[in-house]
VEXVEX-61204 format. One record per residue (C-alpha): residue number from 1; x, y, z. Coordinates in steps of 0.5 Angstrom, whole numbers, m for minus. Example, Ala and Ser with C-alpha at 12.3 -4.5 7.8 and 13.67 -1.06 7.14 Angstrom:
REM VEXVEX-61204
{r 1 {25 m9 16}}
{r 2 {27 m2 14}}
REM end
This chain:
REM VEXVEX-61204
{r 1 {127 m15 m241}}
{r 2 {134 m12 m239}}
{r 3 {134 m6 m234}}
{r 4 {136 1 m237}}
{r 5 {143 3 m237}}
{r 6 {143 9 m232}}
{r 7 {151 9 m233}}
{r 8 {151 10 m240}}
{r 9 {145 15 m240}}
{r 10 {149 19 m235}}
{r 11 {155 19 m239}}
{r 12 {151 21 m245}}
{r 13 {148 27 m241}}
{r 14 {155 29 m238}}
{r 15 {158 29 m245}}
{r 16 {153 33 m248}}
{r 17 {151 27 m254}}
{r 18 {145 27 m258}}
{r 19 {144 20 m260}}
{r 20 {146 21 m267}}
{r 21 {152 25 m265}}
{r 22 {154 19 m260}}
{r 23 {153 14 m266}}
{r 24 {157 18 m271}}
{r 25 {163 18 m265}}
{r 26 {162 11 m264}}
{r 27 {163 10 m272}}
{r 28 {169 15 m272}}
{r 29 {172 11 m266}}
{r 30 {172 4 m270}}
{r 31 {175 7 m276}}
{r 32 {181 9 m272}}
{r 33 {182 2 m270}}
{r 34 {181 0 m277}}
{r 35 {174 m3 m277}}
{r 36 {168 m1 m281}}
{r 37 {162 m1 m277}}
{r 38 {155 1 m278}}
{r 39 {151 5 m272}}
{r 40 {146 10 m272}}
{r 41 {141 13 m267}}
{r 42 {137 7 m266}}
{r 43 {143 3 m264}}
{r 44 {144 8 m258}}
{r 45 {137 7 m256}}
{r 46 {137 0 m255}}
{r 47 {144 1 m251}}
{r 48 {140 5 m246}}
{r 49 {135 0 m246}}
{r 50 {140 m5 m243}}
{r 51 {142 m8 m250}}
{r 52 {149 m10 m250}}
{r 53 {153 m10 m257}}
{r 54 {157 m15 m259}}
{r 55 {164 m15 m261}}
{r 56 {169 m9 m260}}
{r 57 {163 m4 m260}}
{r 58 {163 m4 m252}}
{r 59 {170 m1 m253}}
{r 60 {168 4 m258}}
{r 61 {163 7 m254}}
{r 62 {167 8 m248}}
{r 63 {173 11 m253}}
{r 64 {168 15 m256}}
{r 65 {165 18 m250}}
{r 66 {172 18 m246}}
{r 67 {175 22 m252}}
{r 68 {169 27 m252}}
{r 69 {170 28 m244}}
{r 70 {177 28 m244}}
{r 71 {179 23 m240}}
{r 72 {179 15 m240}}
{r 73 {172 12 m240}}
{r 74 {172 4 m239}}
{r 75 {167 m1 m241}}
{r 76 {165 m2 m234}}
{r 77 {164 6 m233}}
{r 78 {159 5 m239}}
{r 79 {155 0 m235}}
{r 80 {157 m6 m240}}
{r 81 {163 m9 m237}}
{r 82 {159 m15 m233}}
{r 83 {155 m17 m239}}
{r 84 {161 m16 m244}}
{r 85 {165 m21 m239}}
{r 86 {159 m26 m240}}
{r 87 {159 m26 m247}}
{r 88 {166 m28 m248}}
{r 89 {168 m34 m252}}
{r 90 {172 m40 m249}}
{r 91 {177 m40 m254}}
{r 92 {179 m32 m253}}
{r 93 {186 m31 m253}}
{r 94 {188 m38 m256}}
{r 95 {189 m35 m263}}
{r 96 {195 m32 m266}}
{r 97 {191 m26 m269}}
{r 98 {193 m23 m276}}
{r 99 {193 m16 m274}}
{r 100 {196 m12 m268}}
{r 101 {189 m9 m267}}
{r 102 {186 m15 m266}}
{r 103 {191 m17 m261}}
{r 104 {190 m11 m257}}
{r 105 {183 m12 m256}}
{r 106 {184 m19 m254}}
{r 107 {189 m18 m248}}
{r 108 {184 m12 m246}}
{r 109 {178 m18 m246}}
{r 110 {183 m23 m242}}
{r 111 {184 m18 m237}}
{r 112 {177 m16 m236}}
{r 113 {175 m23 m236}}
{r 114 {181 m25 m231}}
{r 115 {179 m20 m226}}
{r 116 {172 m22 m226}}
{r 117 {174 m29 m225}}
{r 118 {171 m32 m232}}
{r 119 {172 m40 m230}}
{r 120 {172 m42 m238}}
{r 121 {178 m38 m239}}
{r 122 {182 m37 m232}}
{r 123 {181 m45 m230}}
{r 124 {181 m48 m237}}
{r 125 {186 m53 m239}}
{r 126 {191 m51 m244}}
{r 127 {190 m53 m251}}
{r 128 {196 m57 m255}}
{r 129 {194 m55 m261}}
{r 130 {194 m47 m259}}
{r 131 {201 m48 m257}}
{r 132 {203 m51 m264}}
{r 133 {199 m46 m268}}
{r 134 {202 m40 m264}}
{r 135 {209 m42 m265}}
{r 136 {209 m44 m272}}
{r 137 {205 m37 m274}}
{r 138 {210 m34 m270}}
{r 139 {216 m37 m274}}
{r 140 {213 m36 m281}}
{r 141 {209 m29 m280}}
{r 142 {211 m23 m284}}
{r 143 {213 m17 m280}}
{r 144 {207 m12 m279}}
{r 145 {206 m6 m282}}
{r 146 {206 1 m280}}
{r 147 {205 2 m272}}
{r 148 {204 9 m271}}
{r 149 {197 11 m268}}
{r 150 {193 17 m267}}
{r 151 {189 16 m261}}
{r 152 {186 19 m255}}
{r 153 {192 21 m251}}
{r 154 {199 22 m252}}
{r 155 {204 16 m251}}
{r 156 {212 17 m250}}
{r 157 {218 14 m248}}
{r 158 {217 16 m241}}
{r 159 {210 12 m241}}
{r 160 {214 6 m244}}
{r 161 {219 6 m238}}
{r 162 {214 6 m233}}
{r 163 {211 0 m236}}
{r 164 {218 m3 m236}}
{r 165 {219 m1 m229}}
{r 166 {212 m3 m226}}
{r 167 {213 m10 m229}}
{r 168 {220 m11 m226}}
{r 169 {217 m9 m219}}
{r 170 {212 m15 m220}}
{r 171 {217 m19 m222}}
{r 172 {221 m18 m216}}
{r 173 {215 m20 m212}}
{r 174 {214 m26 m216}}
{r 175 {220 m29 m215}}
{r 176 {220 m27 m207}}
{r 177 {213 m29 m205}}
{r 178 {210 m33 m211}}
{r 179 {205 m32 m217}}
{r 180 {199 m32 m212}}
{r 181 {202 m26 m208}}
{r 182 {201 m20 m213}}
{r 183 {198 m23 m219}}
{r 184 {191 m20 m219}}
{r 185 {195 m13 m218}}
{r 186 {199 m14 m224}}
{r 187 {193 m15 m228}}
{r 188 {189 m10 m225}}
{r 189 {195 m5 m227}}
{r 190 {195 m7 m234}}
{r 191 {187 m7 m235}}
{r 192 {187 0 m231}}
{r 193 {194 4 m233}}
{r 194 {196 0 m239}}
{r 195 {190 m1 m244}}
{r 196 {189 6 m245}}
{r 197 {196 7 m247}}
{r 198 {195 2 m253}}
{r 199 {189 6 m255}}
{r 200 {194 12 m255}}
{r 201 {198 17 m260}}
{r 202 {205 14 m261}}
{r 203 {210 14 m266}}
{r 204 {213 8 m270}}
{r 205 {219 8 m265}}
{r 206 {215 9 m259}}
{r 207 {209 4 m261}}
{r 208 {214 m2 m262}}
{r 209 {217 0 m255}}
{r 210 {211 0 m252}}
{r 211 {208 m7 m255}}
{r 212 {215 m10 m253}}
{r 213 {214 m7 m246}}
{r 214 {207 m10 m246}}
{r 215 {209 m17 m249}}
{r 216 {214 m17 m243}}
{r 217 {209 m16 m238}}
{r 218 {204 m21 m241}}
{r 219 {210 m26 m240}}
{r 220 {210 m24 m233}}
{r 221 {203 m25 m232}}
{r 222 {203 m32 m236}}
{r 223 {208 m34 m231}}
{r 224 {205 m31 m225}}
{r 225 {198 m35 m227}}
{r 226 {202 m41 m229}}
{r 227 {205 m41 m222}}
{r 228 {198 m40 m219}}
{r 229 {195 m46 m222}}
{r 230 {191 m42 m227}}
{r 231 {194 m46 m233}}
{r 232 {188 m43 m238}}
{r 233 {189 m36 m237}}
{r 234 {197 m37 m237}}
{r 235 {197 m40 m244}}
{r 236 {193 m35 m247}}
{r 237 {197 m29 m244}}
{r 238 {203 m33 m247}}
{r 239 {200 m33 m254}}
{r 240 {198 m26 m254}}
{r 241 {205 m24 m251}}
{r 242 {208 m28 m257}}
{r 243 {203 m24 m262}}
{r 244 {205 m17 m259}}
{r 245 {212 m19 m259}}
{r 246 {211 m20 m266}}
{r 247 {208 m13 m267}}
{r 248 {214 m10 m263}}
{r 249 {219 m14 m268}}
{r 250 {222 m17 m262}}
{r 251 {224 m24 m264}}
{r 252 {228 m25 m258}}
{r 253 {223 m23 m253}}
{r 254 {218 m28 m257}}
{r 255 {223 m34 m256}}
{r 256 {223 m32 m249}}
{r 257 {216 m33 m249}}
{r 258 {216 m40 m253}}
{r 259 {221 m42 m248}}
{r 260 {216 m40 m242}}
{r 261 {211 m44 m246}}
{r 262 {215 m50 m246}}
{r 263 {216 m49 m238}}
{r 264 {209 m50 m237}}
{r 265 {208 m56 m242}}
{r 266 {213 m60 m238}}
{r 267 {210 m58 m231}}
{r 268 {203 m61 m234}}
{r 269 {206 m67 m237}}
{r 270 {206 m65 m244}}
{r 271 {213 m67 m245}}
{r 272 {213 m67 m253}}
{r 273 {210 m61 m254}}
{r 274 {215 m58 m249}}
{r 275 {221 m60 m253}}
{r 276 {218 m58 m259}}
{r 277 {216 m51 m256}}
{r 278 {224 m50 m253}}
{r 279 {226 m52 m260}}
{r 280 {222 m47 m264}}
{r 281 {225 m42 m258}}
{r 282 {232 m43 m260}}
{r 283 {231 m44 m268}}
{r 284 {226 m38 m269}}
{r 285 {231 m32 m268}}
{r 286 {236 m35 m272}}
{r 287 {243 m33 m271}}
{r 288 {241 m27 m266}}
{r 289 {240 m31 m260}}
{r 290 {246 m29 m255}}
{r 291 {249 m34 m251}}
{r 292 {245 m33 m244}}
{r 293 {238 m34 m248}}
{r 294 {241 m40 m252}}
{r 295 {243 m43 m246}}
{r 296 {236 m42 m243}}
{r 297 {232 m45 m248}}
{r 298 {237 m51 m249}}
{r 299 {236 m52 m242}}
{r 300 {228 m52 m243}}
{r 301 {229 m58 m248}}
{r 302 {233 m62 m243}}
{r 303 {228 m61 m238}}
{r 304 {223 m64 m243}}
{r 305 {228 m70 m246}}
{r 306 {229 m72 m239}}
{r 307 {222 m73 m237}}
{r 308 {221 m77 m244}}
{r 309 {227 m81 m241}}
{r 310 {232 m79 m247}}
{r 311 {238 m79 m243}}
{r 312 {243 m78 m248}}
{r 313 {239 m73 m251}}
{r 314 {239 m69 m245}}
{r 315 {246 m70 m243}}
{r 316 {248 m67 m250}}
{r 317 {243 m61 m249}}
{r 318 {246 m60 m242}}
{r 319 {253 m60 m245}}
{r 320 {251 m55 m250}}
{r 321 {247 m50 m245}}
{r 322 {253 m50 m241}}
{r 323 {258 m49 m246}}
{r 324 {253 m43 m249}}
{r 325 {253 m40 m242}}
{r 326 {260 m40 m241}}
{r 327 {260 m35 m247}}
{r 328 {256 m30 m244}}
{r 329 {258 m23 m243}}
{r 330 {255 m17 m239}}
{r 331 {252 m14 m245}}
{r 332 {251 m20 m249}}
{r 333 {243 m21 m248}}
{r 334 {237 m17 m246}}
{r 335 {237 m15 m239}}
{r 336 {230 m19 m238}}
{r 337 {234 m26 m238}}
{r 338 {240 m24 m234}}
{r 339 {237 m28 m228}}
{r 340 {239 m34 m232}}
{r 341 {246 m36 m229}}
{r 342 {250 m42 m227}}
{r 343 {246 m42 m221}}
{r 344 {240 m43 m225}}
{r 345 {243 m48 m230}}
{r 346 {245 m52 m224}}
{r 347 {238 m52 m222}}
{r 348 {236 m55 m229}}
{r 349 {241 m60 m228}}
{r 350 {239 m62 m221}}
{r 351 {232 m63 m224}}
{r 352 {234 m67 m230}}
{r 353 {238 m72 m227}}
{r 354 {233 m73 m222}}
{r 355 {228 m74 m227}}
{r 356 {233 m79 m231}}
{r 357 {234 m83 m224}}
{r 358 {241 m81 m223}}
{r 359 {240 m78 m216}}
{r 360 {248 m78 m215}}
{r 361 {249 m73 m221}}
{r 362 {243 m69 m219}}
{r 363 {246 m68 m212}}
{r 364 {253 m67 m214}}
{r 365 {251 m62 m220}}
{r 366 {245 m59 m217}}
{r 367 {249 m57 m211}}
{r 368 {250 m50 m213}}
{r 369 {243 m49 m215}}
{r 370 {241 m45 m209}}
{r 371 {242 m37 m209}}
{r 372 {240 m36 m201}}
{r 373 {239 m29 m202}}
{r 374 {232 m28 m200}}
{r 375 {230 m25 m206}}
{r 376 {229 m32 m210}}
{r 377 {226 m36 m205}}
{r 378 {221 m40 m210}}
{r 379 {227 m42 m214}}
{r 380 {231 m44 m208}}
{r 381 {225 m48 m206}}
{r 382 {225 m52 m212}}
{r 383 {232 m53 m212}}
{r 384 {232 m55 m205}}
{r 385 {226 m60 m206}}
{r 386 {230 m63 m212}}
{r 387 {236 m64 m207}}
{r 388 {231 m67 m202}}
{r 389 {228 m72 m207}}
{r 390 {235 m74 m210}}
{r 391 {238 m76 m203}}
{r 392 {232 m80 m201}}
{r 393 {232 m83 m208}}
{r 394 {239 m86 m207}}
{r 395 {238 m88 m199}}
{r 396 {241 m82 m195}}
{r 397 {234 m81 m192}}
{r 398 {237 m77 m186}}
{r 399 {240 m72 m191}}
{r 400 {234 m72 m196}}
{r 401 {229 m70 m190}}
{r 402 {234 m64 m188}}
{r 403 {233 m61 m195}}
{r 404 {226 m62 m195}}
{r 405 {225 m58 m188}}
{r 406 {230 m53 m191}}
{r 407 {225 m52 m197}}
{r 408 {219 m52 m193}}
{r 409 {222 m46 m189}}
{r 410 {223 m43 m195}}
{r 411 {216 m44 m197}}
{r 412 {213 m41 m191}}
{r 413 {212 m34 m195}}
{r 414 {210 m37 m202}}
{r 415 {204 m37 m205}}
{r 416 {205 m42 m211}}
{r 417 {201 m48 m213}}
{r 418 {207 m51 m216}}
{r 419 {211 m51 m209}}
{r 420 {205 m55 m207}}
{r 421 {206 m60 m213}}
{r 422 {213 m60 m211}}
{r 423 {211 m62 m204}}
{r 424 {206 m67 m206}}
{r 425 {211 m70 m211}}
{r 426 {216 m71 m205}}
{r 427 {211 m74 m201}}
{r 428 {210 m79 m206}}
{r 429 {218 m81 m206}}
{r 430 {217 m83 m199}}
{r 431 {216 m90 m199}}
{r 432 {213 m94 m193}}
{r 433 {220 m97 m191}}
{r 434 {222 m90 m190}}
{r 435 {216 m88 m186}}
{r 436 {218 m93 m181}}
{r 437 {225 m90 m180}}
{r 438 {226 m85 m174}}
{r 439 {229 m80 m179}}
{r 440 {222 m79 m182}}
{r 441 {218 m79 m175}}
{r 442 {223 m73 m173}}
{r 443 {222 m70 m180}}
{r 444 {214 m70 m180}}
{r 445 {214 m68 m173}}
{r 446 {217 m61 m175}}
{r 447 {214 m61 m182}}
{r 448 {207 m61 m179}}
{r 449 {209 m54 m177}}
{r 450 {210 m51 m184}}
{r 451 {204 m48 m189}}
{r 452 {206 m52 m195}}
{r 453 {206 m59 m191}}
{r 454 {199 m57 m188}}
{r 455 {196 m55 m195}}
{r 456 {198 m62 m198}}
{r 457 {196 m66 m192}}
{r 458 {189 m63 m192}}
{r 459 {189 m64 m200}}
{r 460 {191 m71 m199}}
REM end
């Protein structure tokens, strides 16, 4: 028999609810979210005995009590949090929902499950069918209806700005220290501070701005999770961010999220999926893409084509990306894509030519791919390691090992599963003949002092 729910009992007493009045308040909370439910005093009695209701009911209970108390009440406050996580289904977050309200409920459940480290979601493998379904639904979905909402608290433009500024701060930490550094802190912020905003009172204009800001935060959460090697939860954040960008009527942000899905798919070896997602990112917004964003999406397709061995297709894509990027102006694209510049494109070229086996071109075209500003350490690590691989591929092993040591130095402060994988791939490029060379022995003696080399060695 379930233990009595002492937390819920204390909240009911504090809010001065009878069982009947709480049941009515829960029905009203569900109605505000567009759901028609049945609830009476017998339900409340069962909850107090430890029963956990299904679906959205735990959230409606928390909202009803919070509205009466005049403060934010979470599912965890009601004593239902842990059980709510255990009841989450493995497919949560893979669907592109029909209604915005369903998306808000889904992301809330994802944040809670992520913080509870729910294995079936956080460490699941990505589902190719979910990528394809989400991209198609995004392309053909009609605009959502009225977005204005009456909820528990007023939400205005300043709240939206707080979300955007906080996301920007986490983005800076991500680039400098890797996704594993502050990923959990971002999820905690979204769960604690942003979730109540989605349930608040806002106008149509503020509602769209809010959903766009949250979609951008979900994009970052997806990338930080992907960088941490948590691909299942990353895919779910990307899909829900894509759906939320649809609610915000922000087609450009949606295309950026599809491009991020392509990036993840390439890393995971799903190259056909990656190429398809990149094309959807490029074609979905029709003629509204600015030159920077267009160049970025085309470069993502080039990465996938290179992995598929399609040299001609990759060359054409890179040439088009270069042409598009040359047309950028200071205000031609949204600010969140401003990071993609000539340095970033050079890094993409380095990856592509390395993957095509054209190592000399990789070292030449990728030569300008390193920022060296101390703020983009992870990007610099990737670009430097690609240079290292490219040099050893065409026989300049001394130069290659020099670049590898530089990359390992950059990686000292990075918590990134992708960085570990790059080091592992570099090790795979070093042949037995190279290992007998003096240059390798000198390199390895120094490399043993770096964390990433030690970590890969421990996992080998």
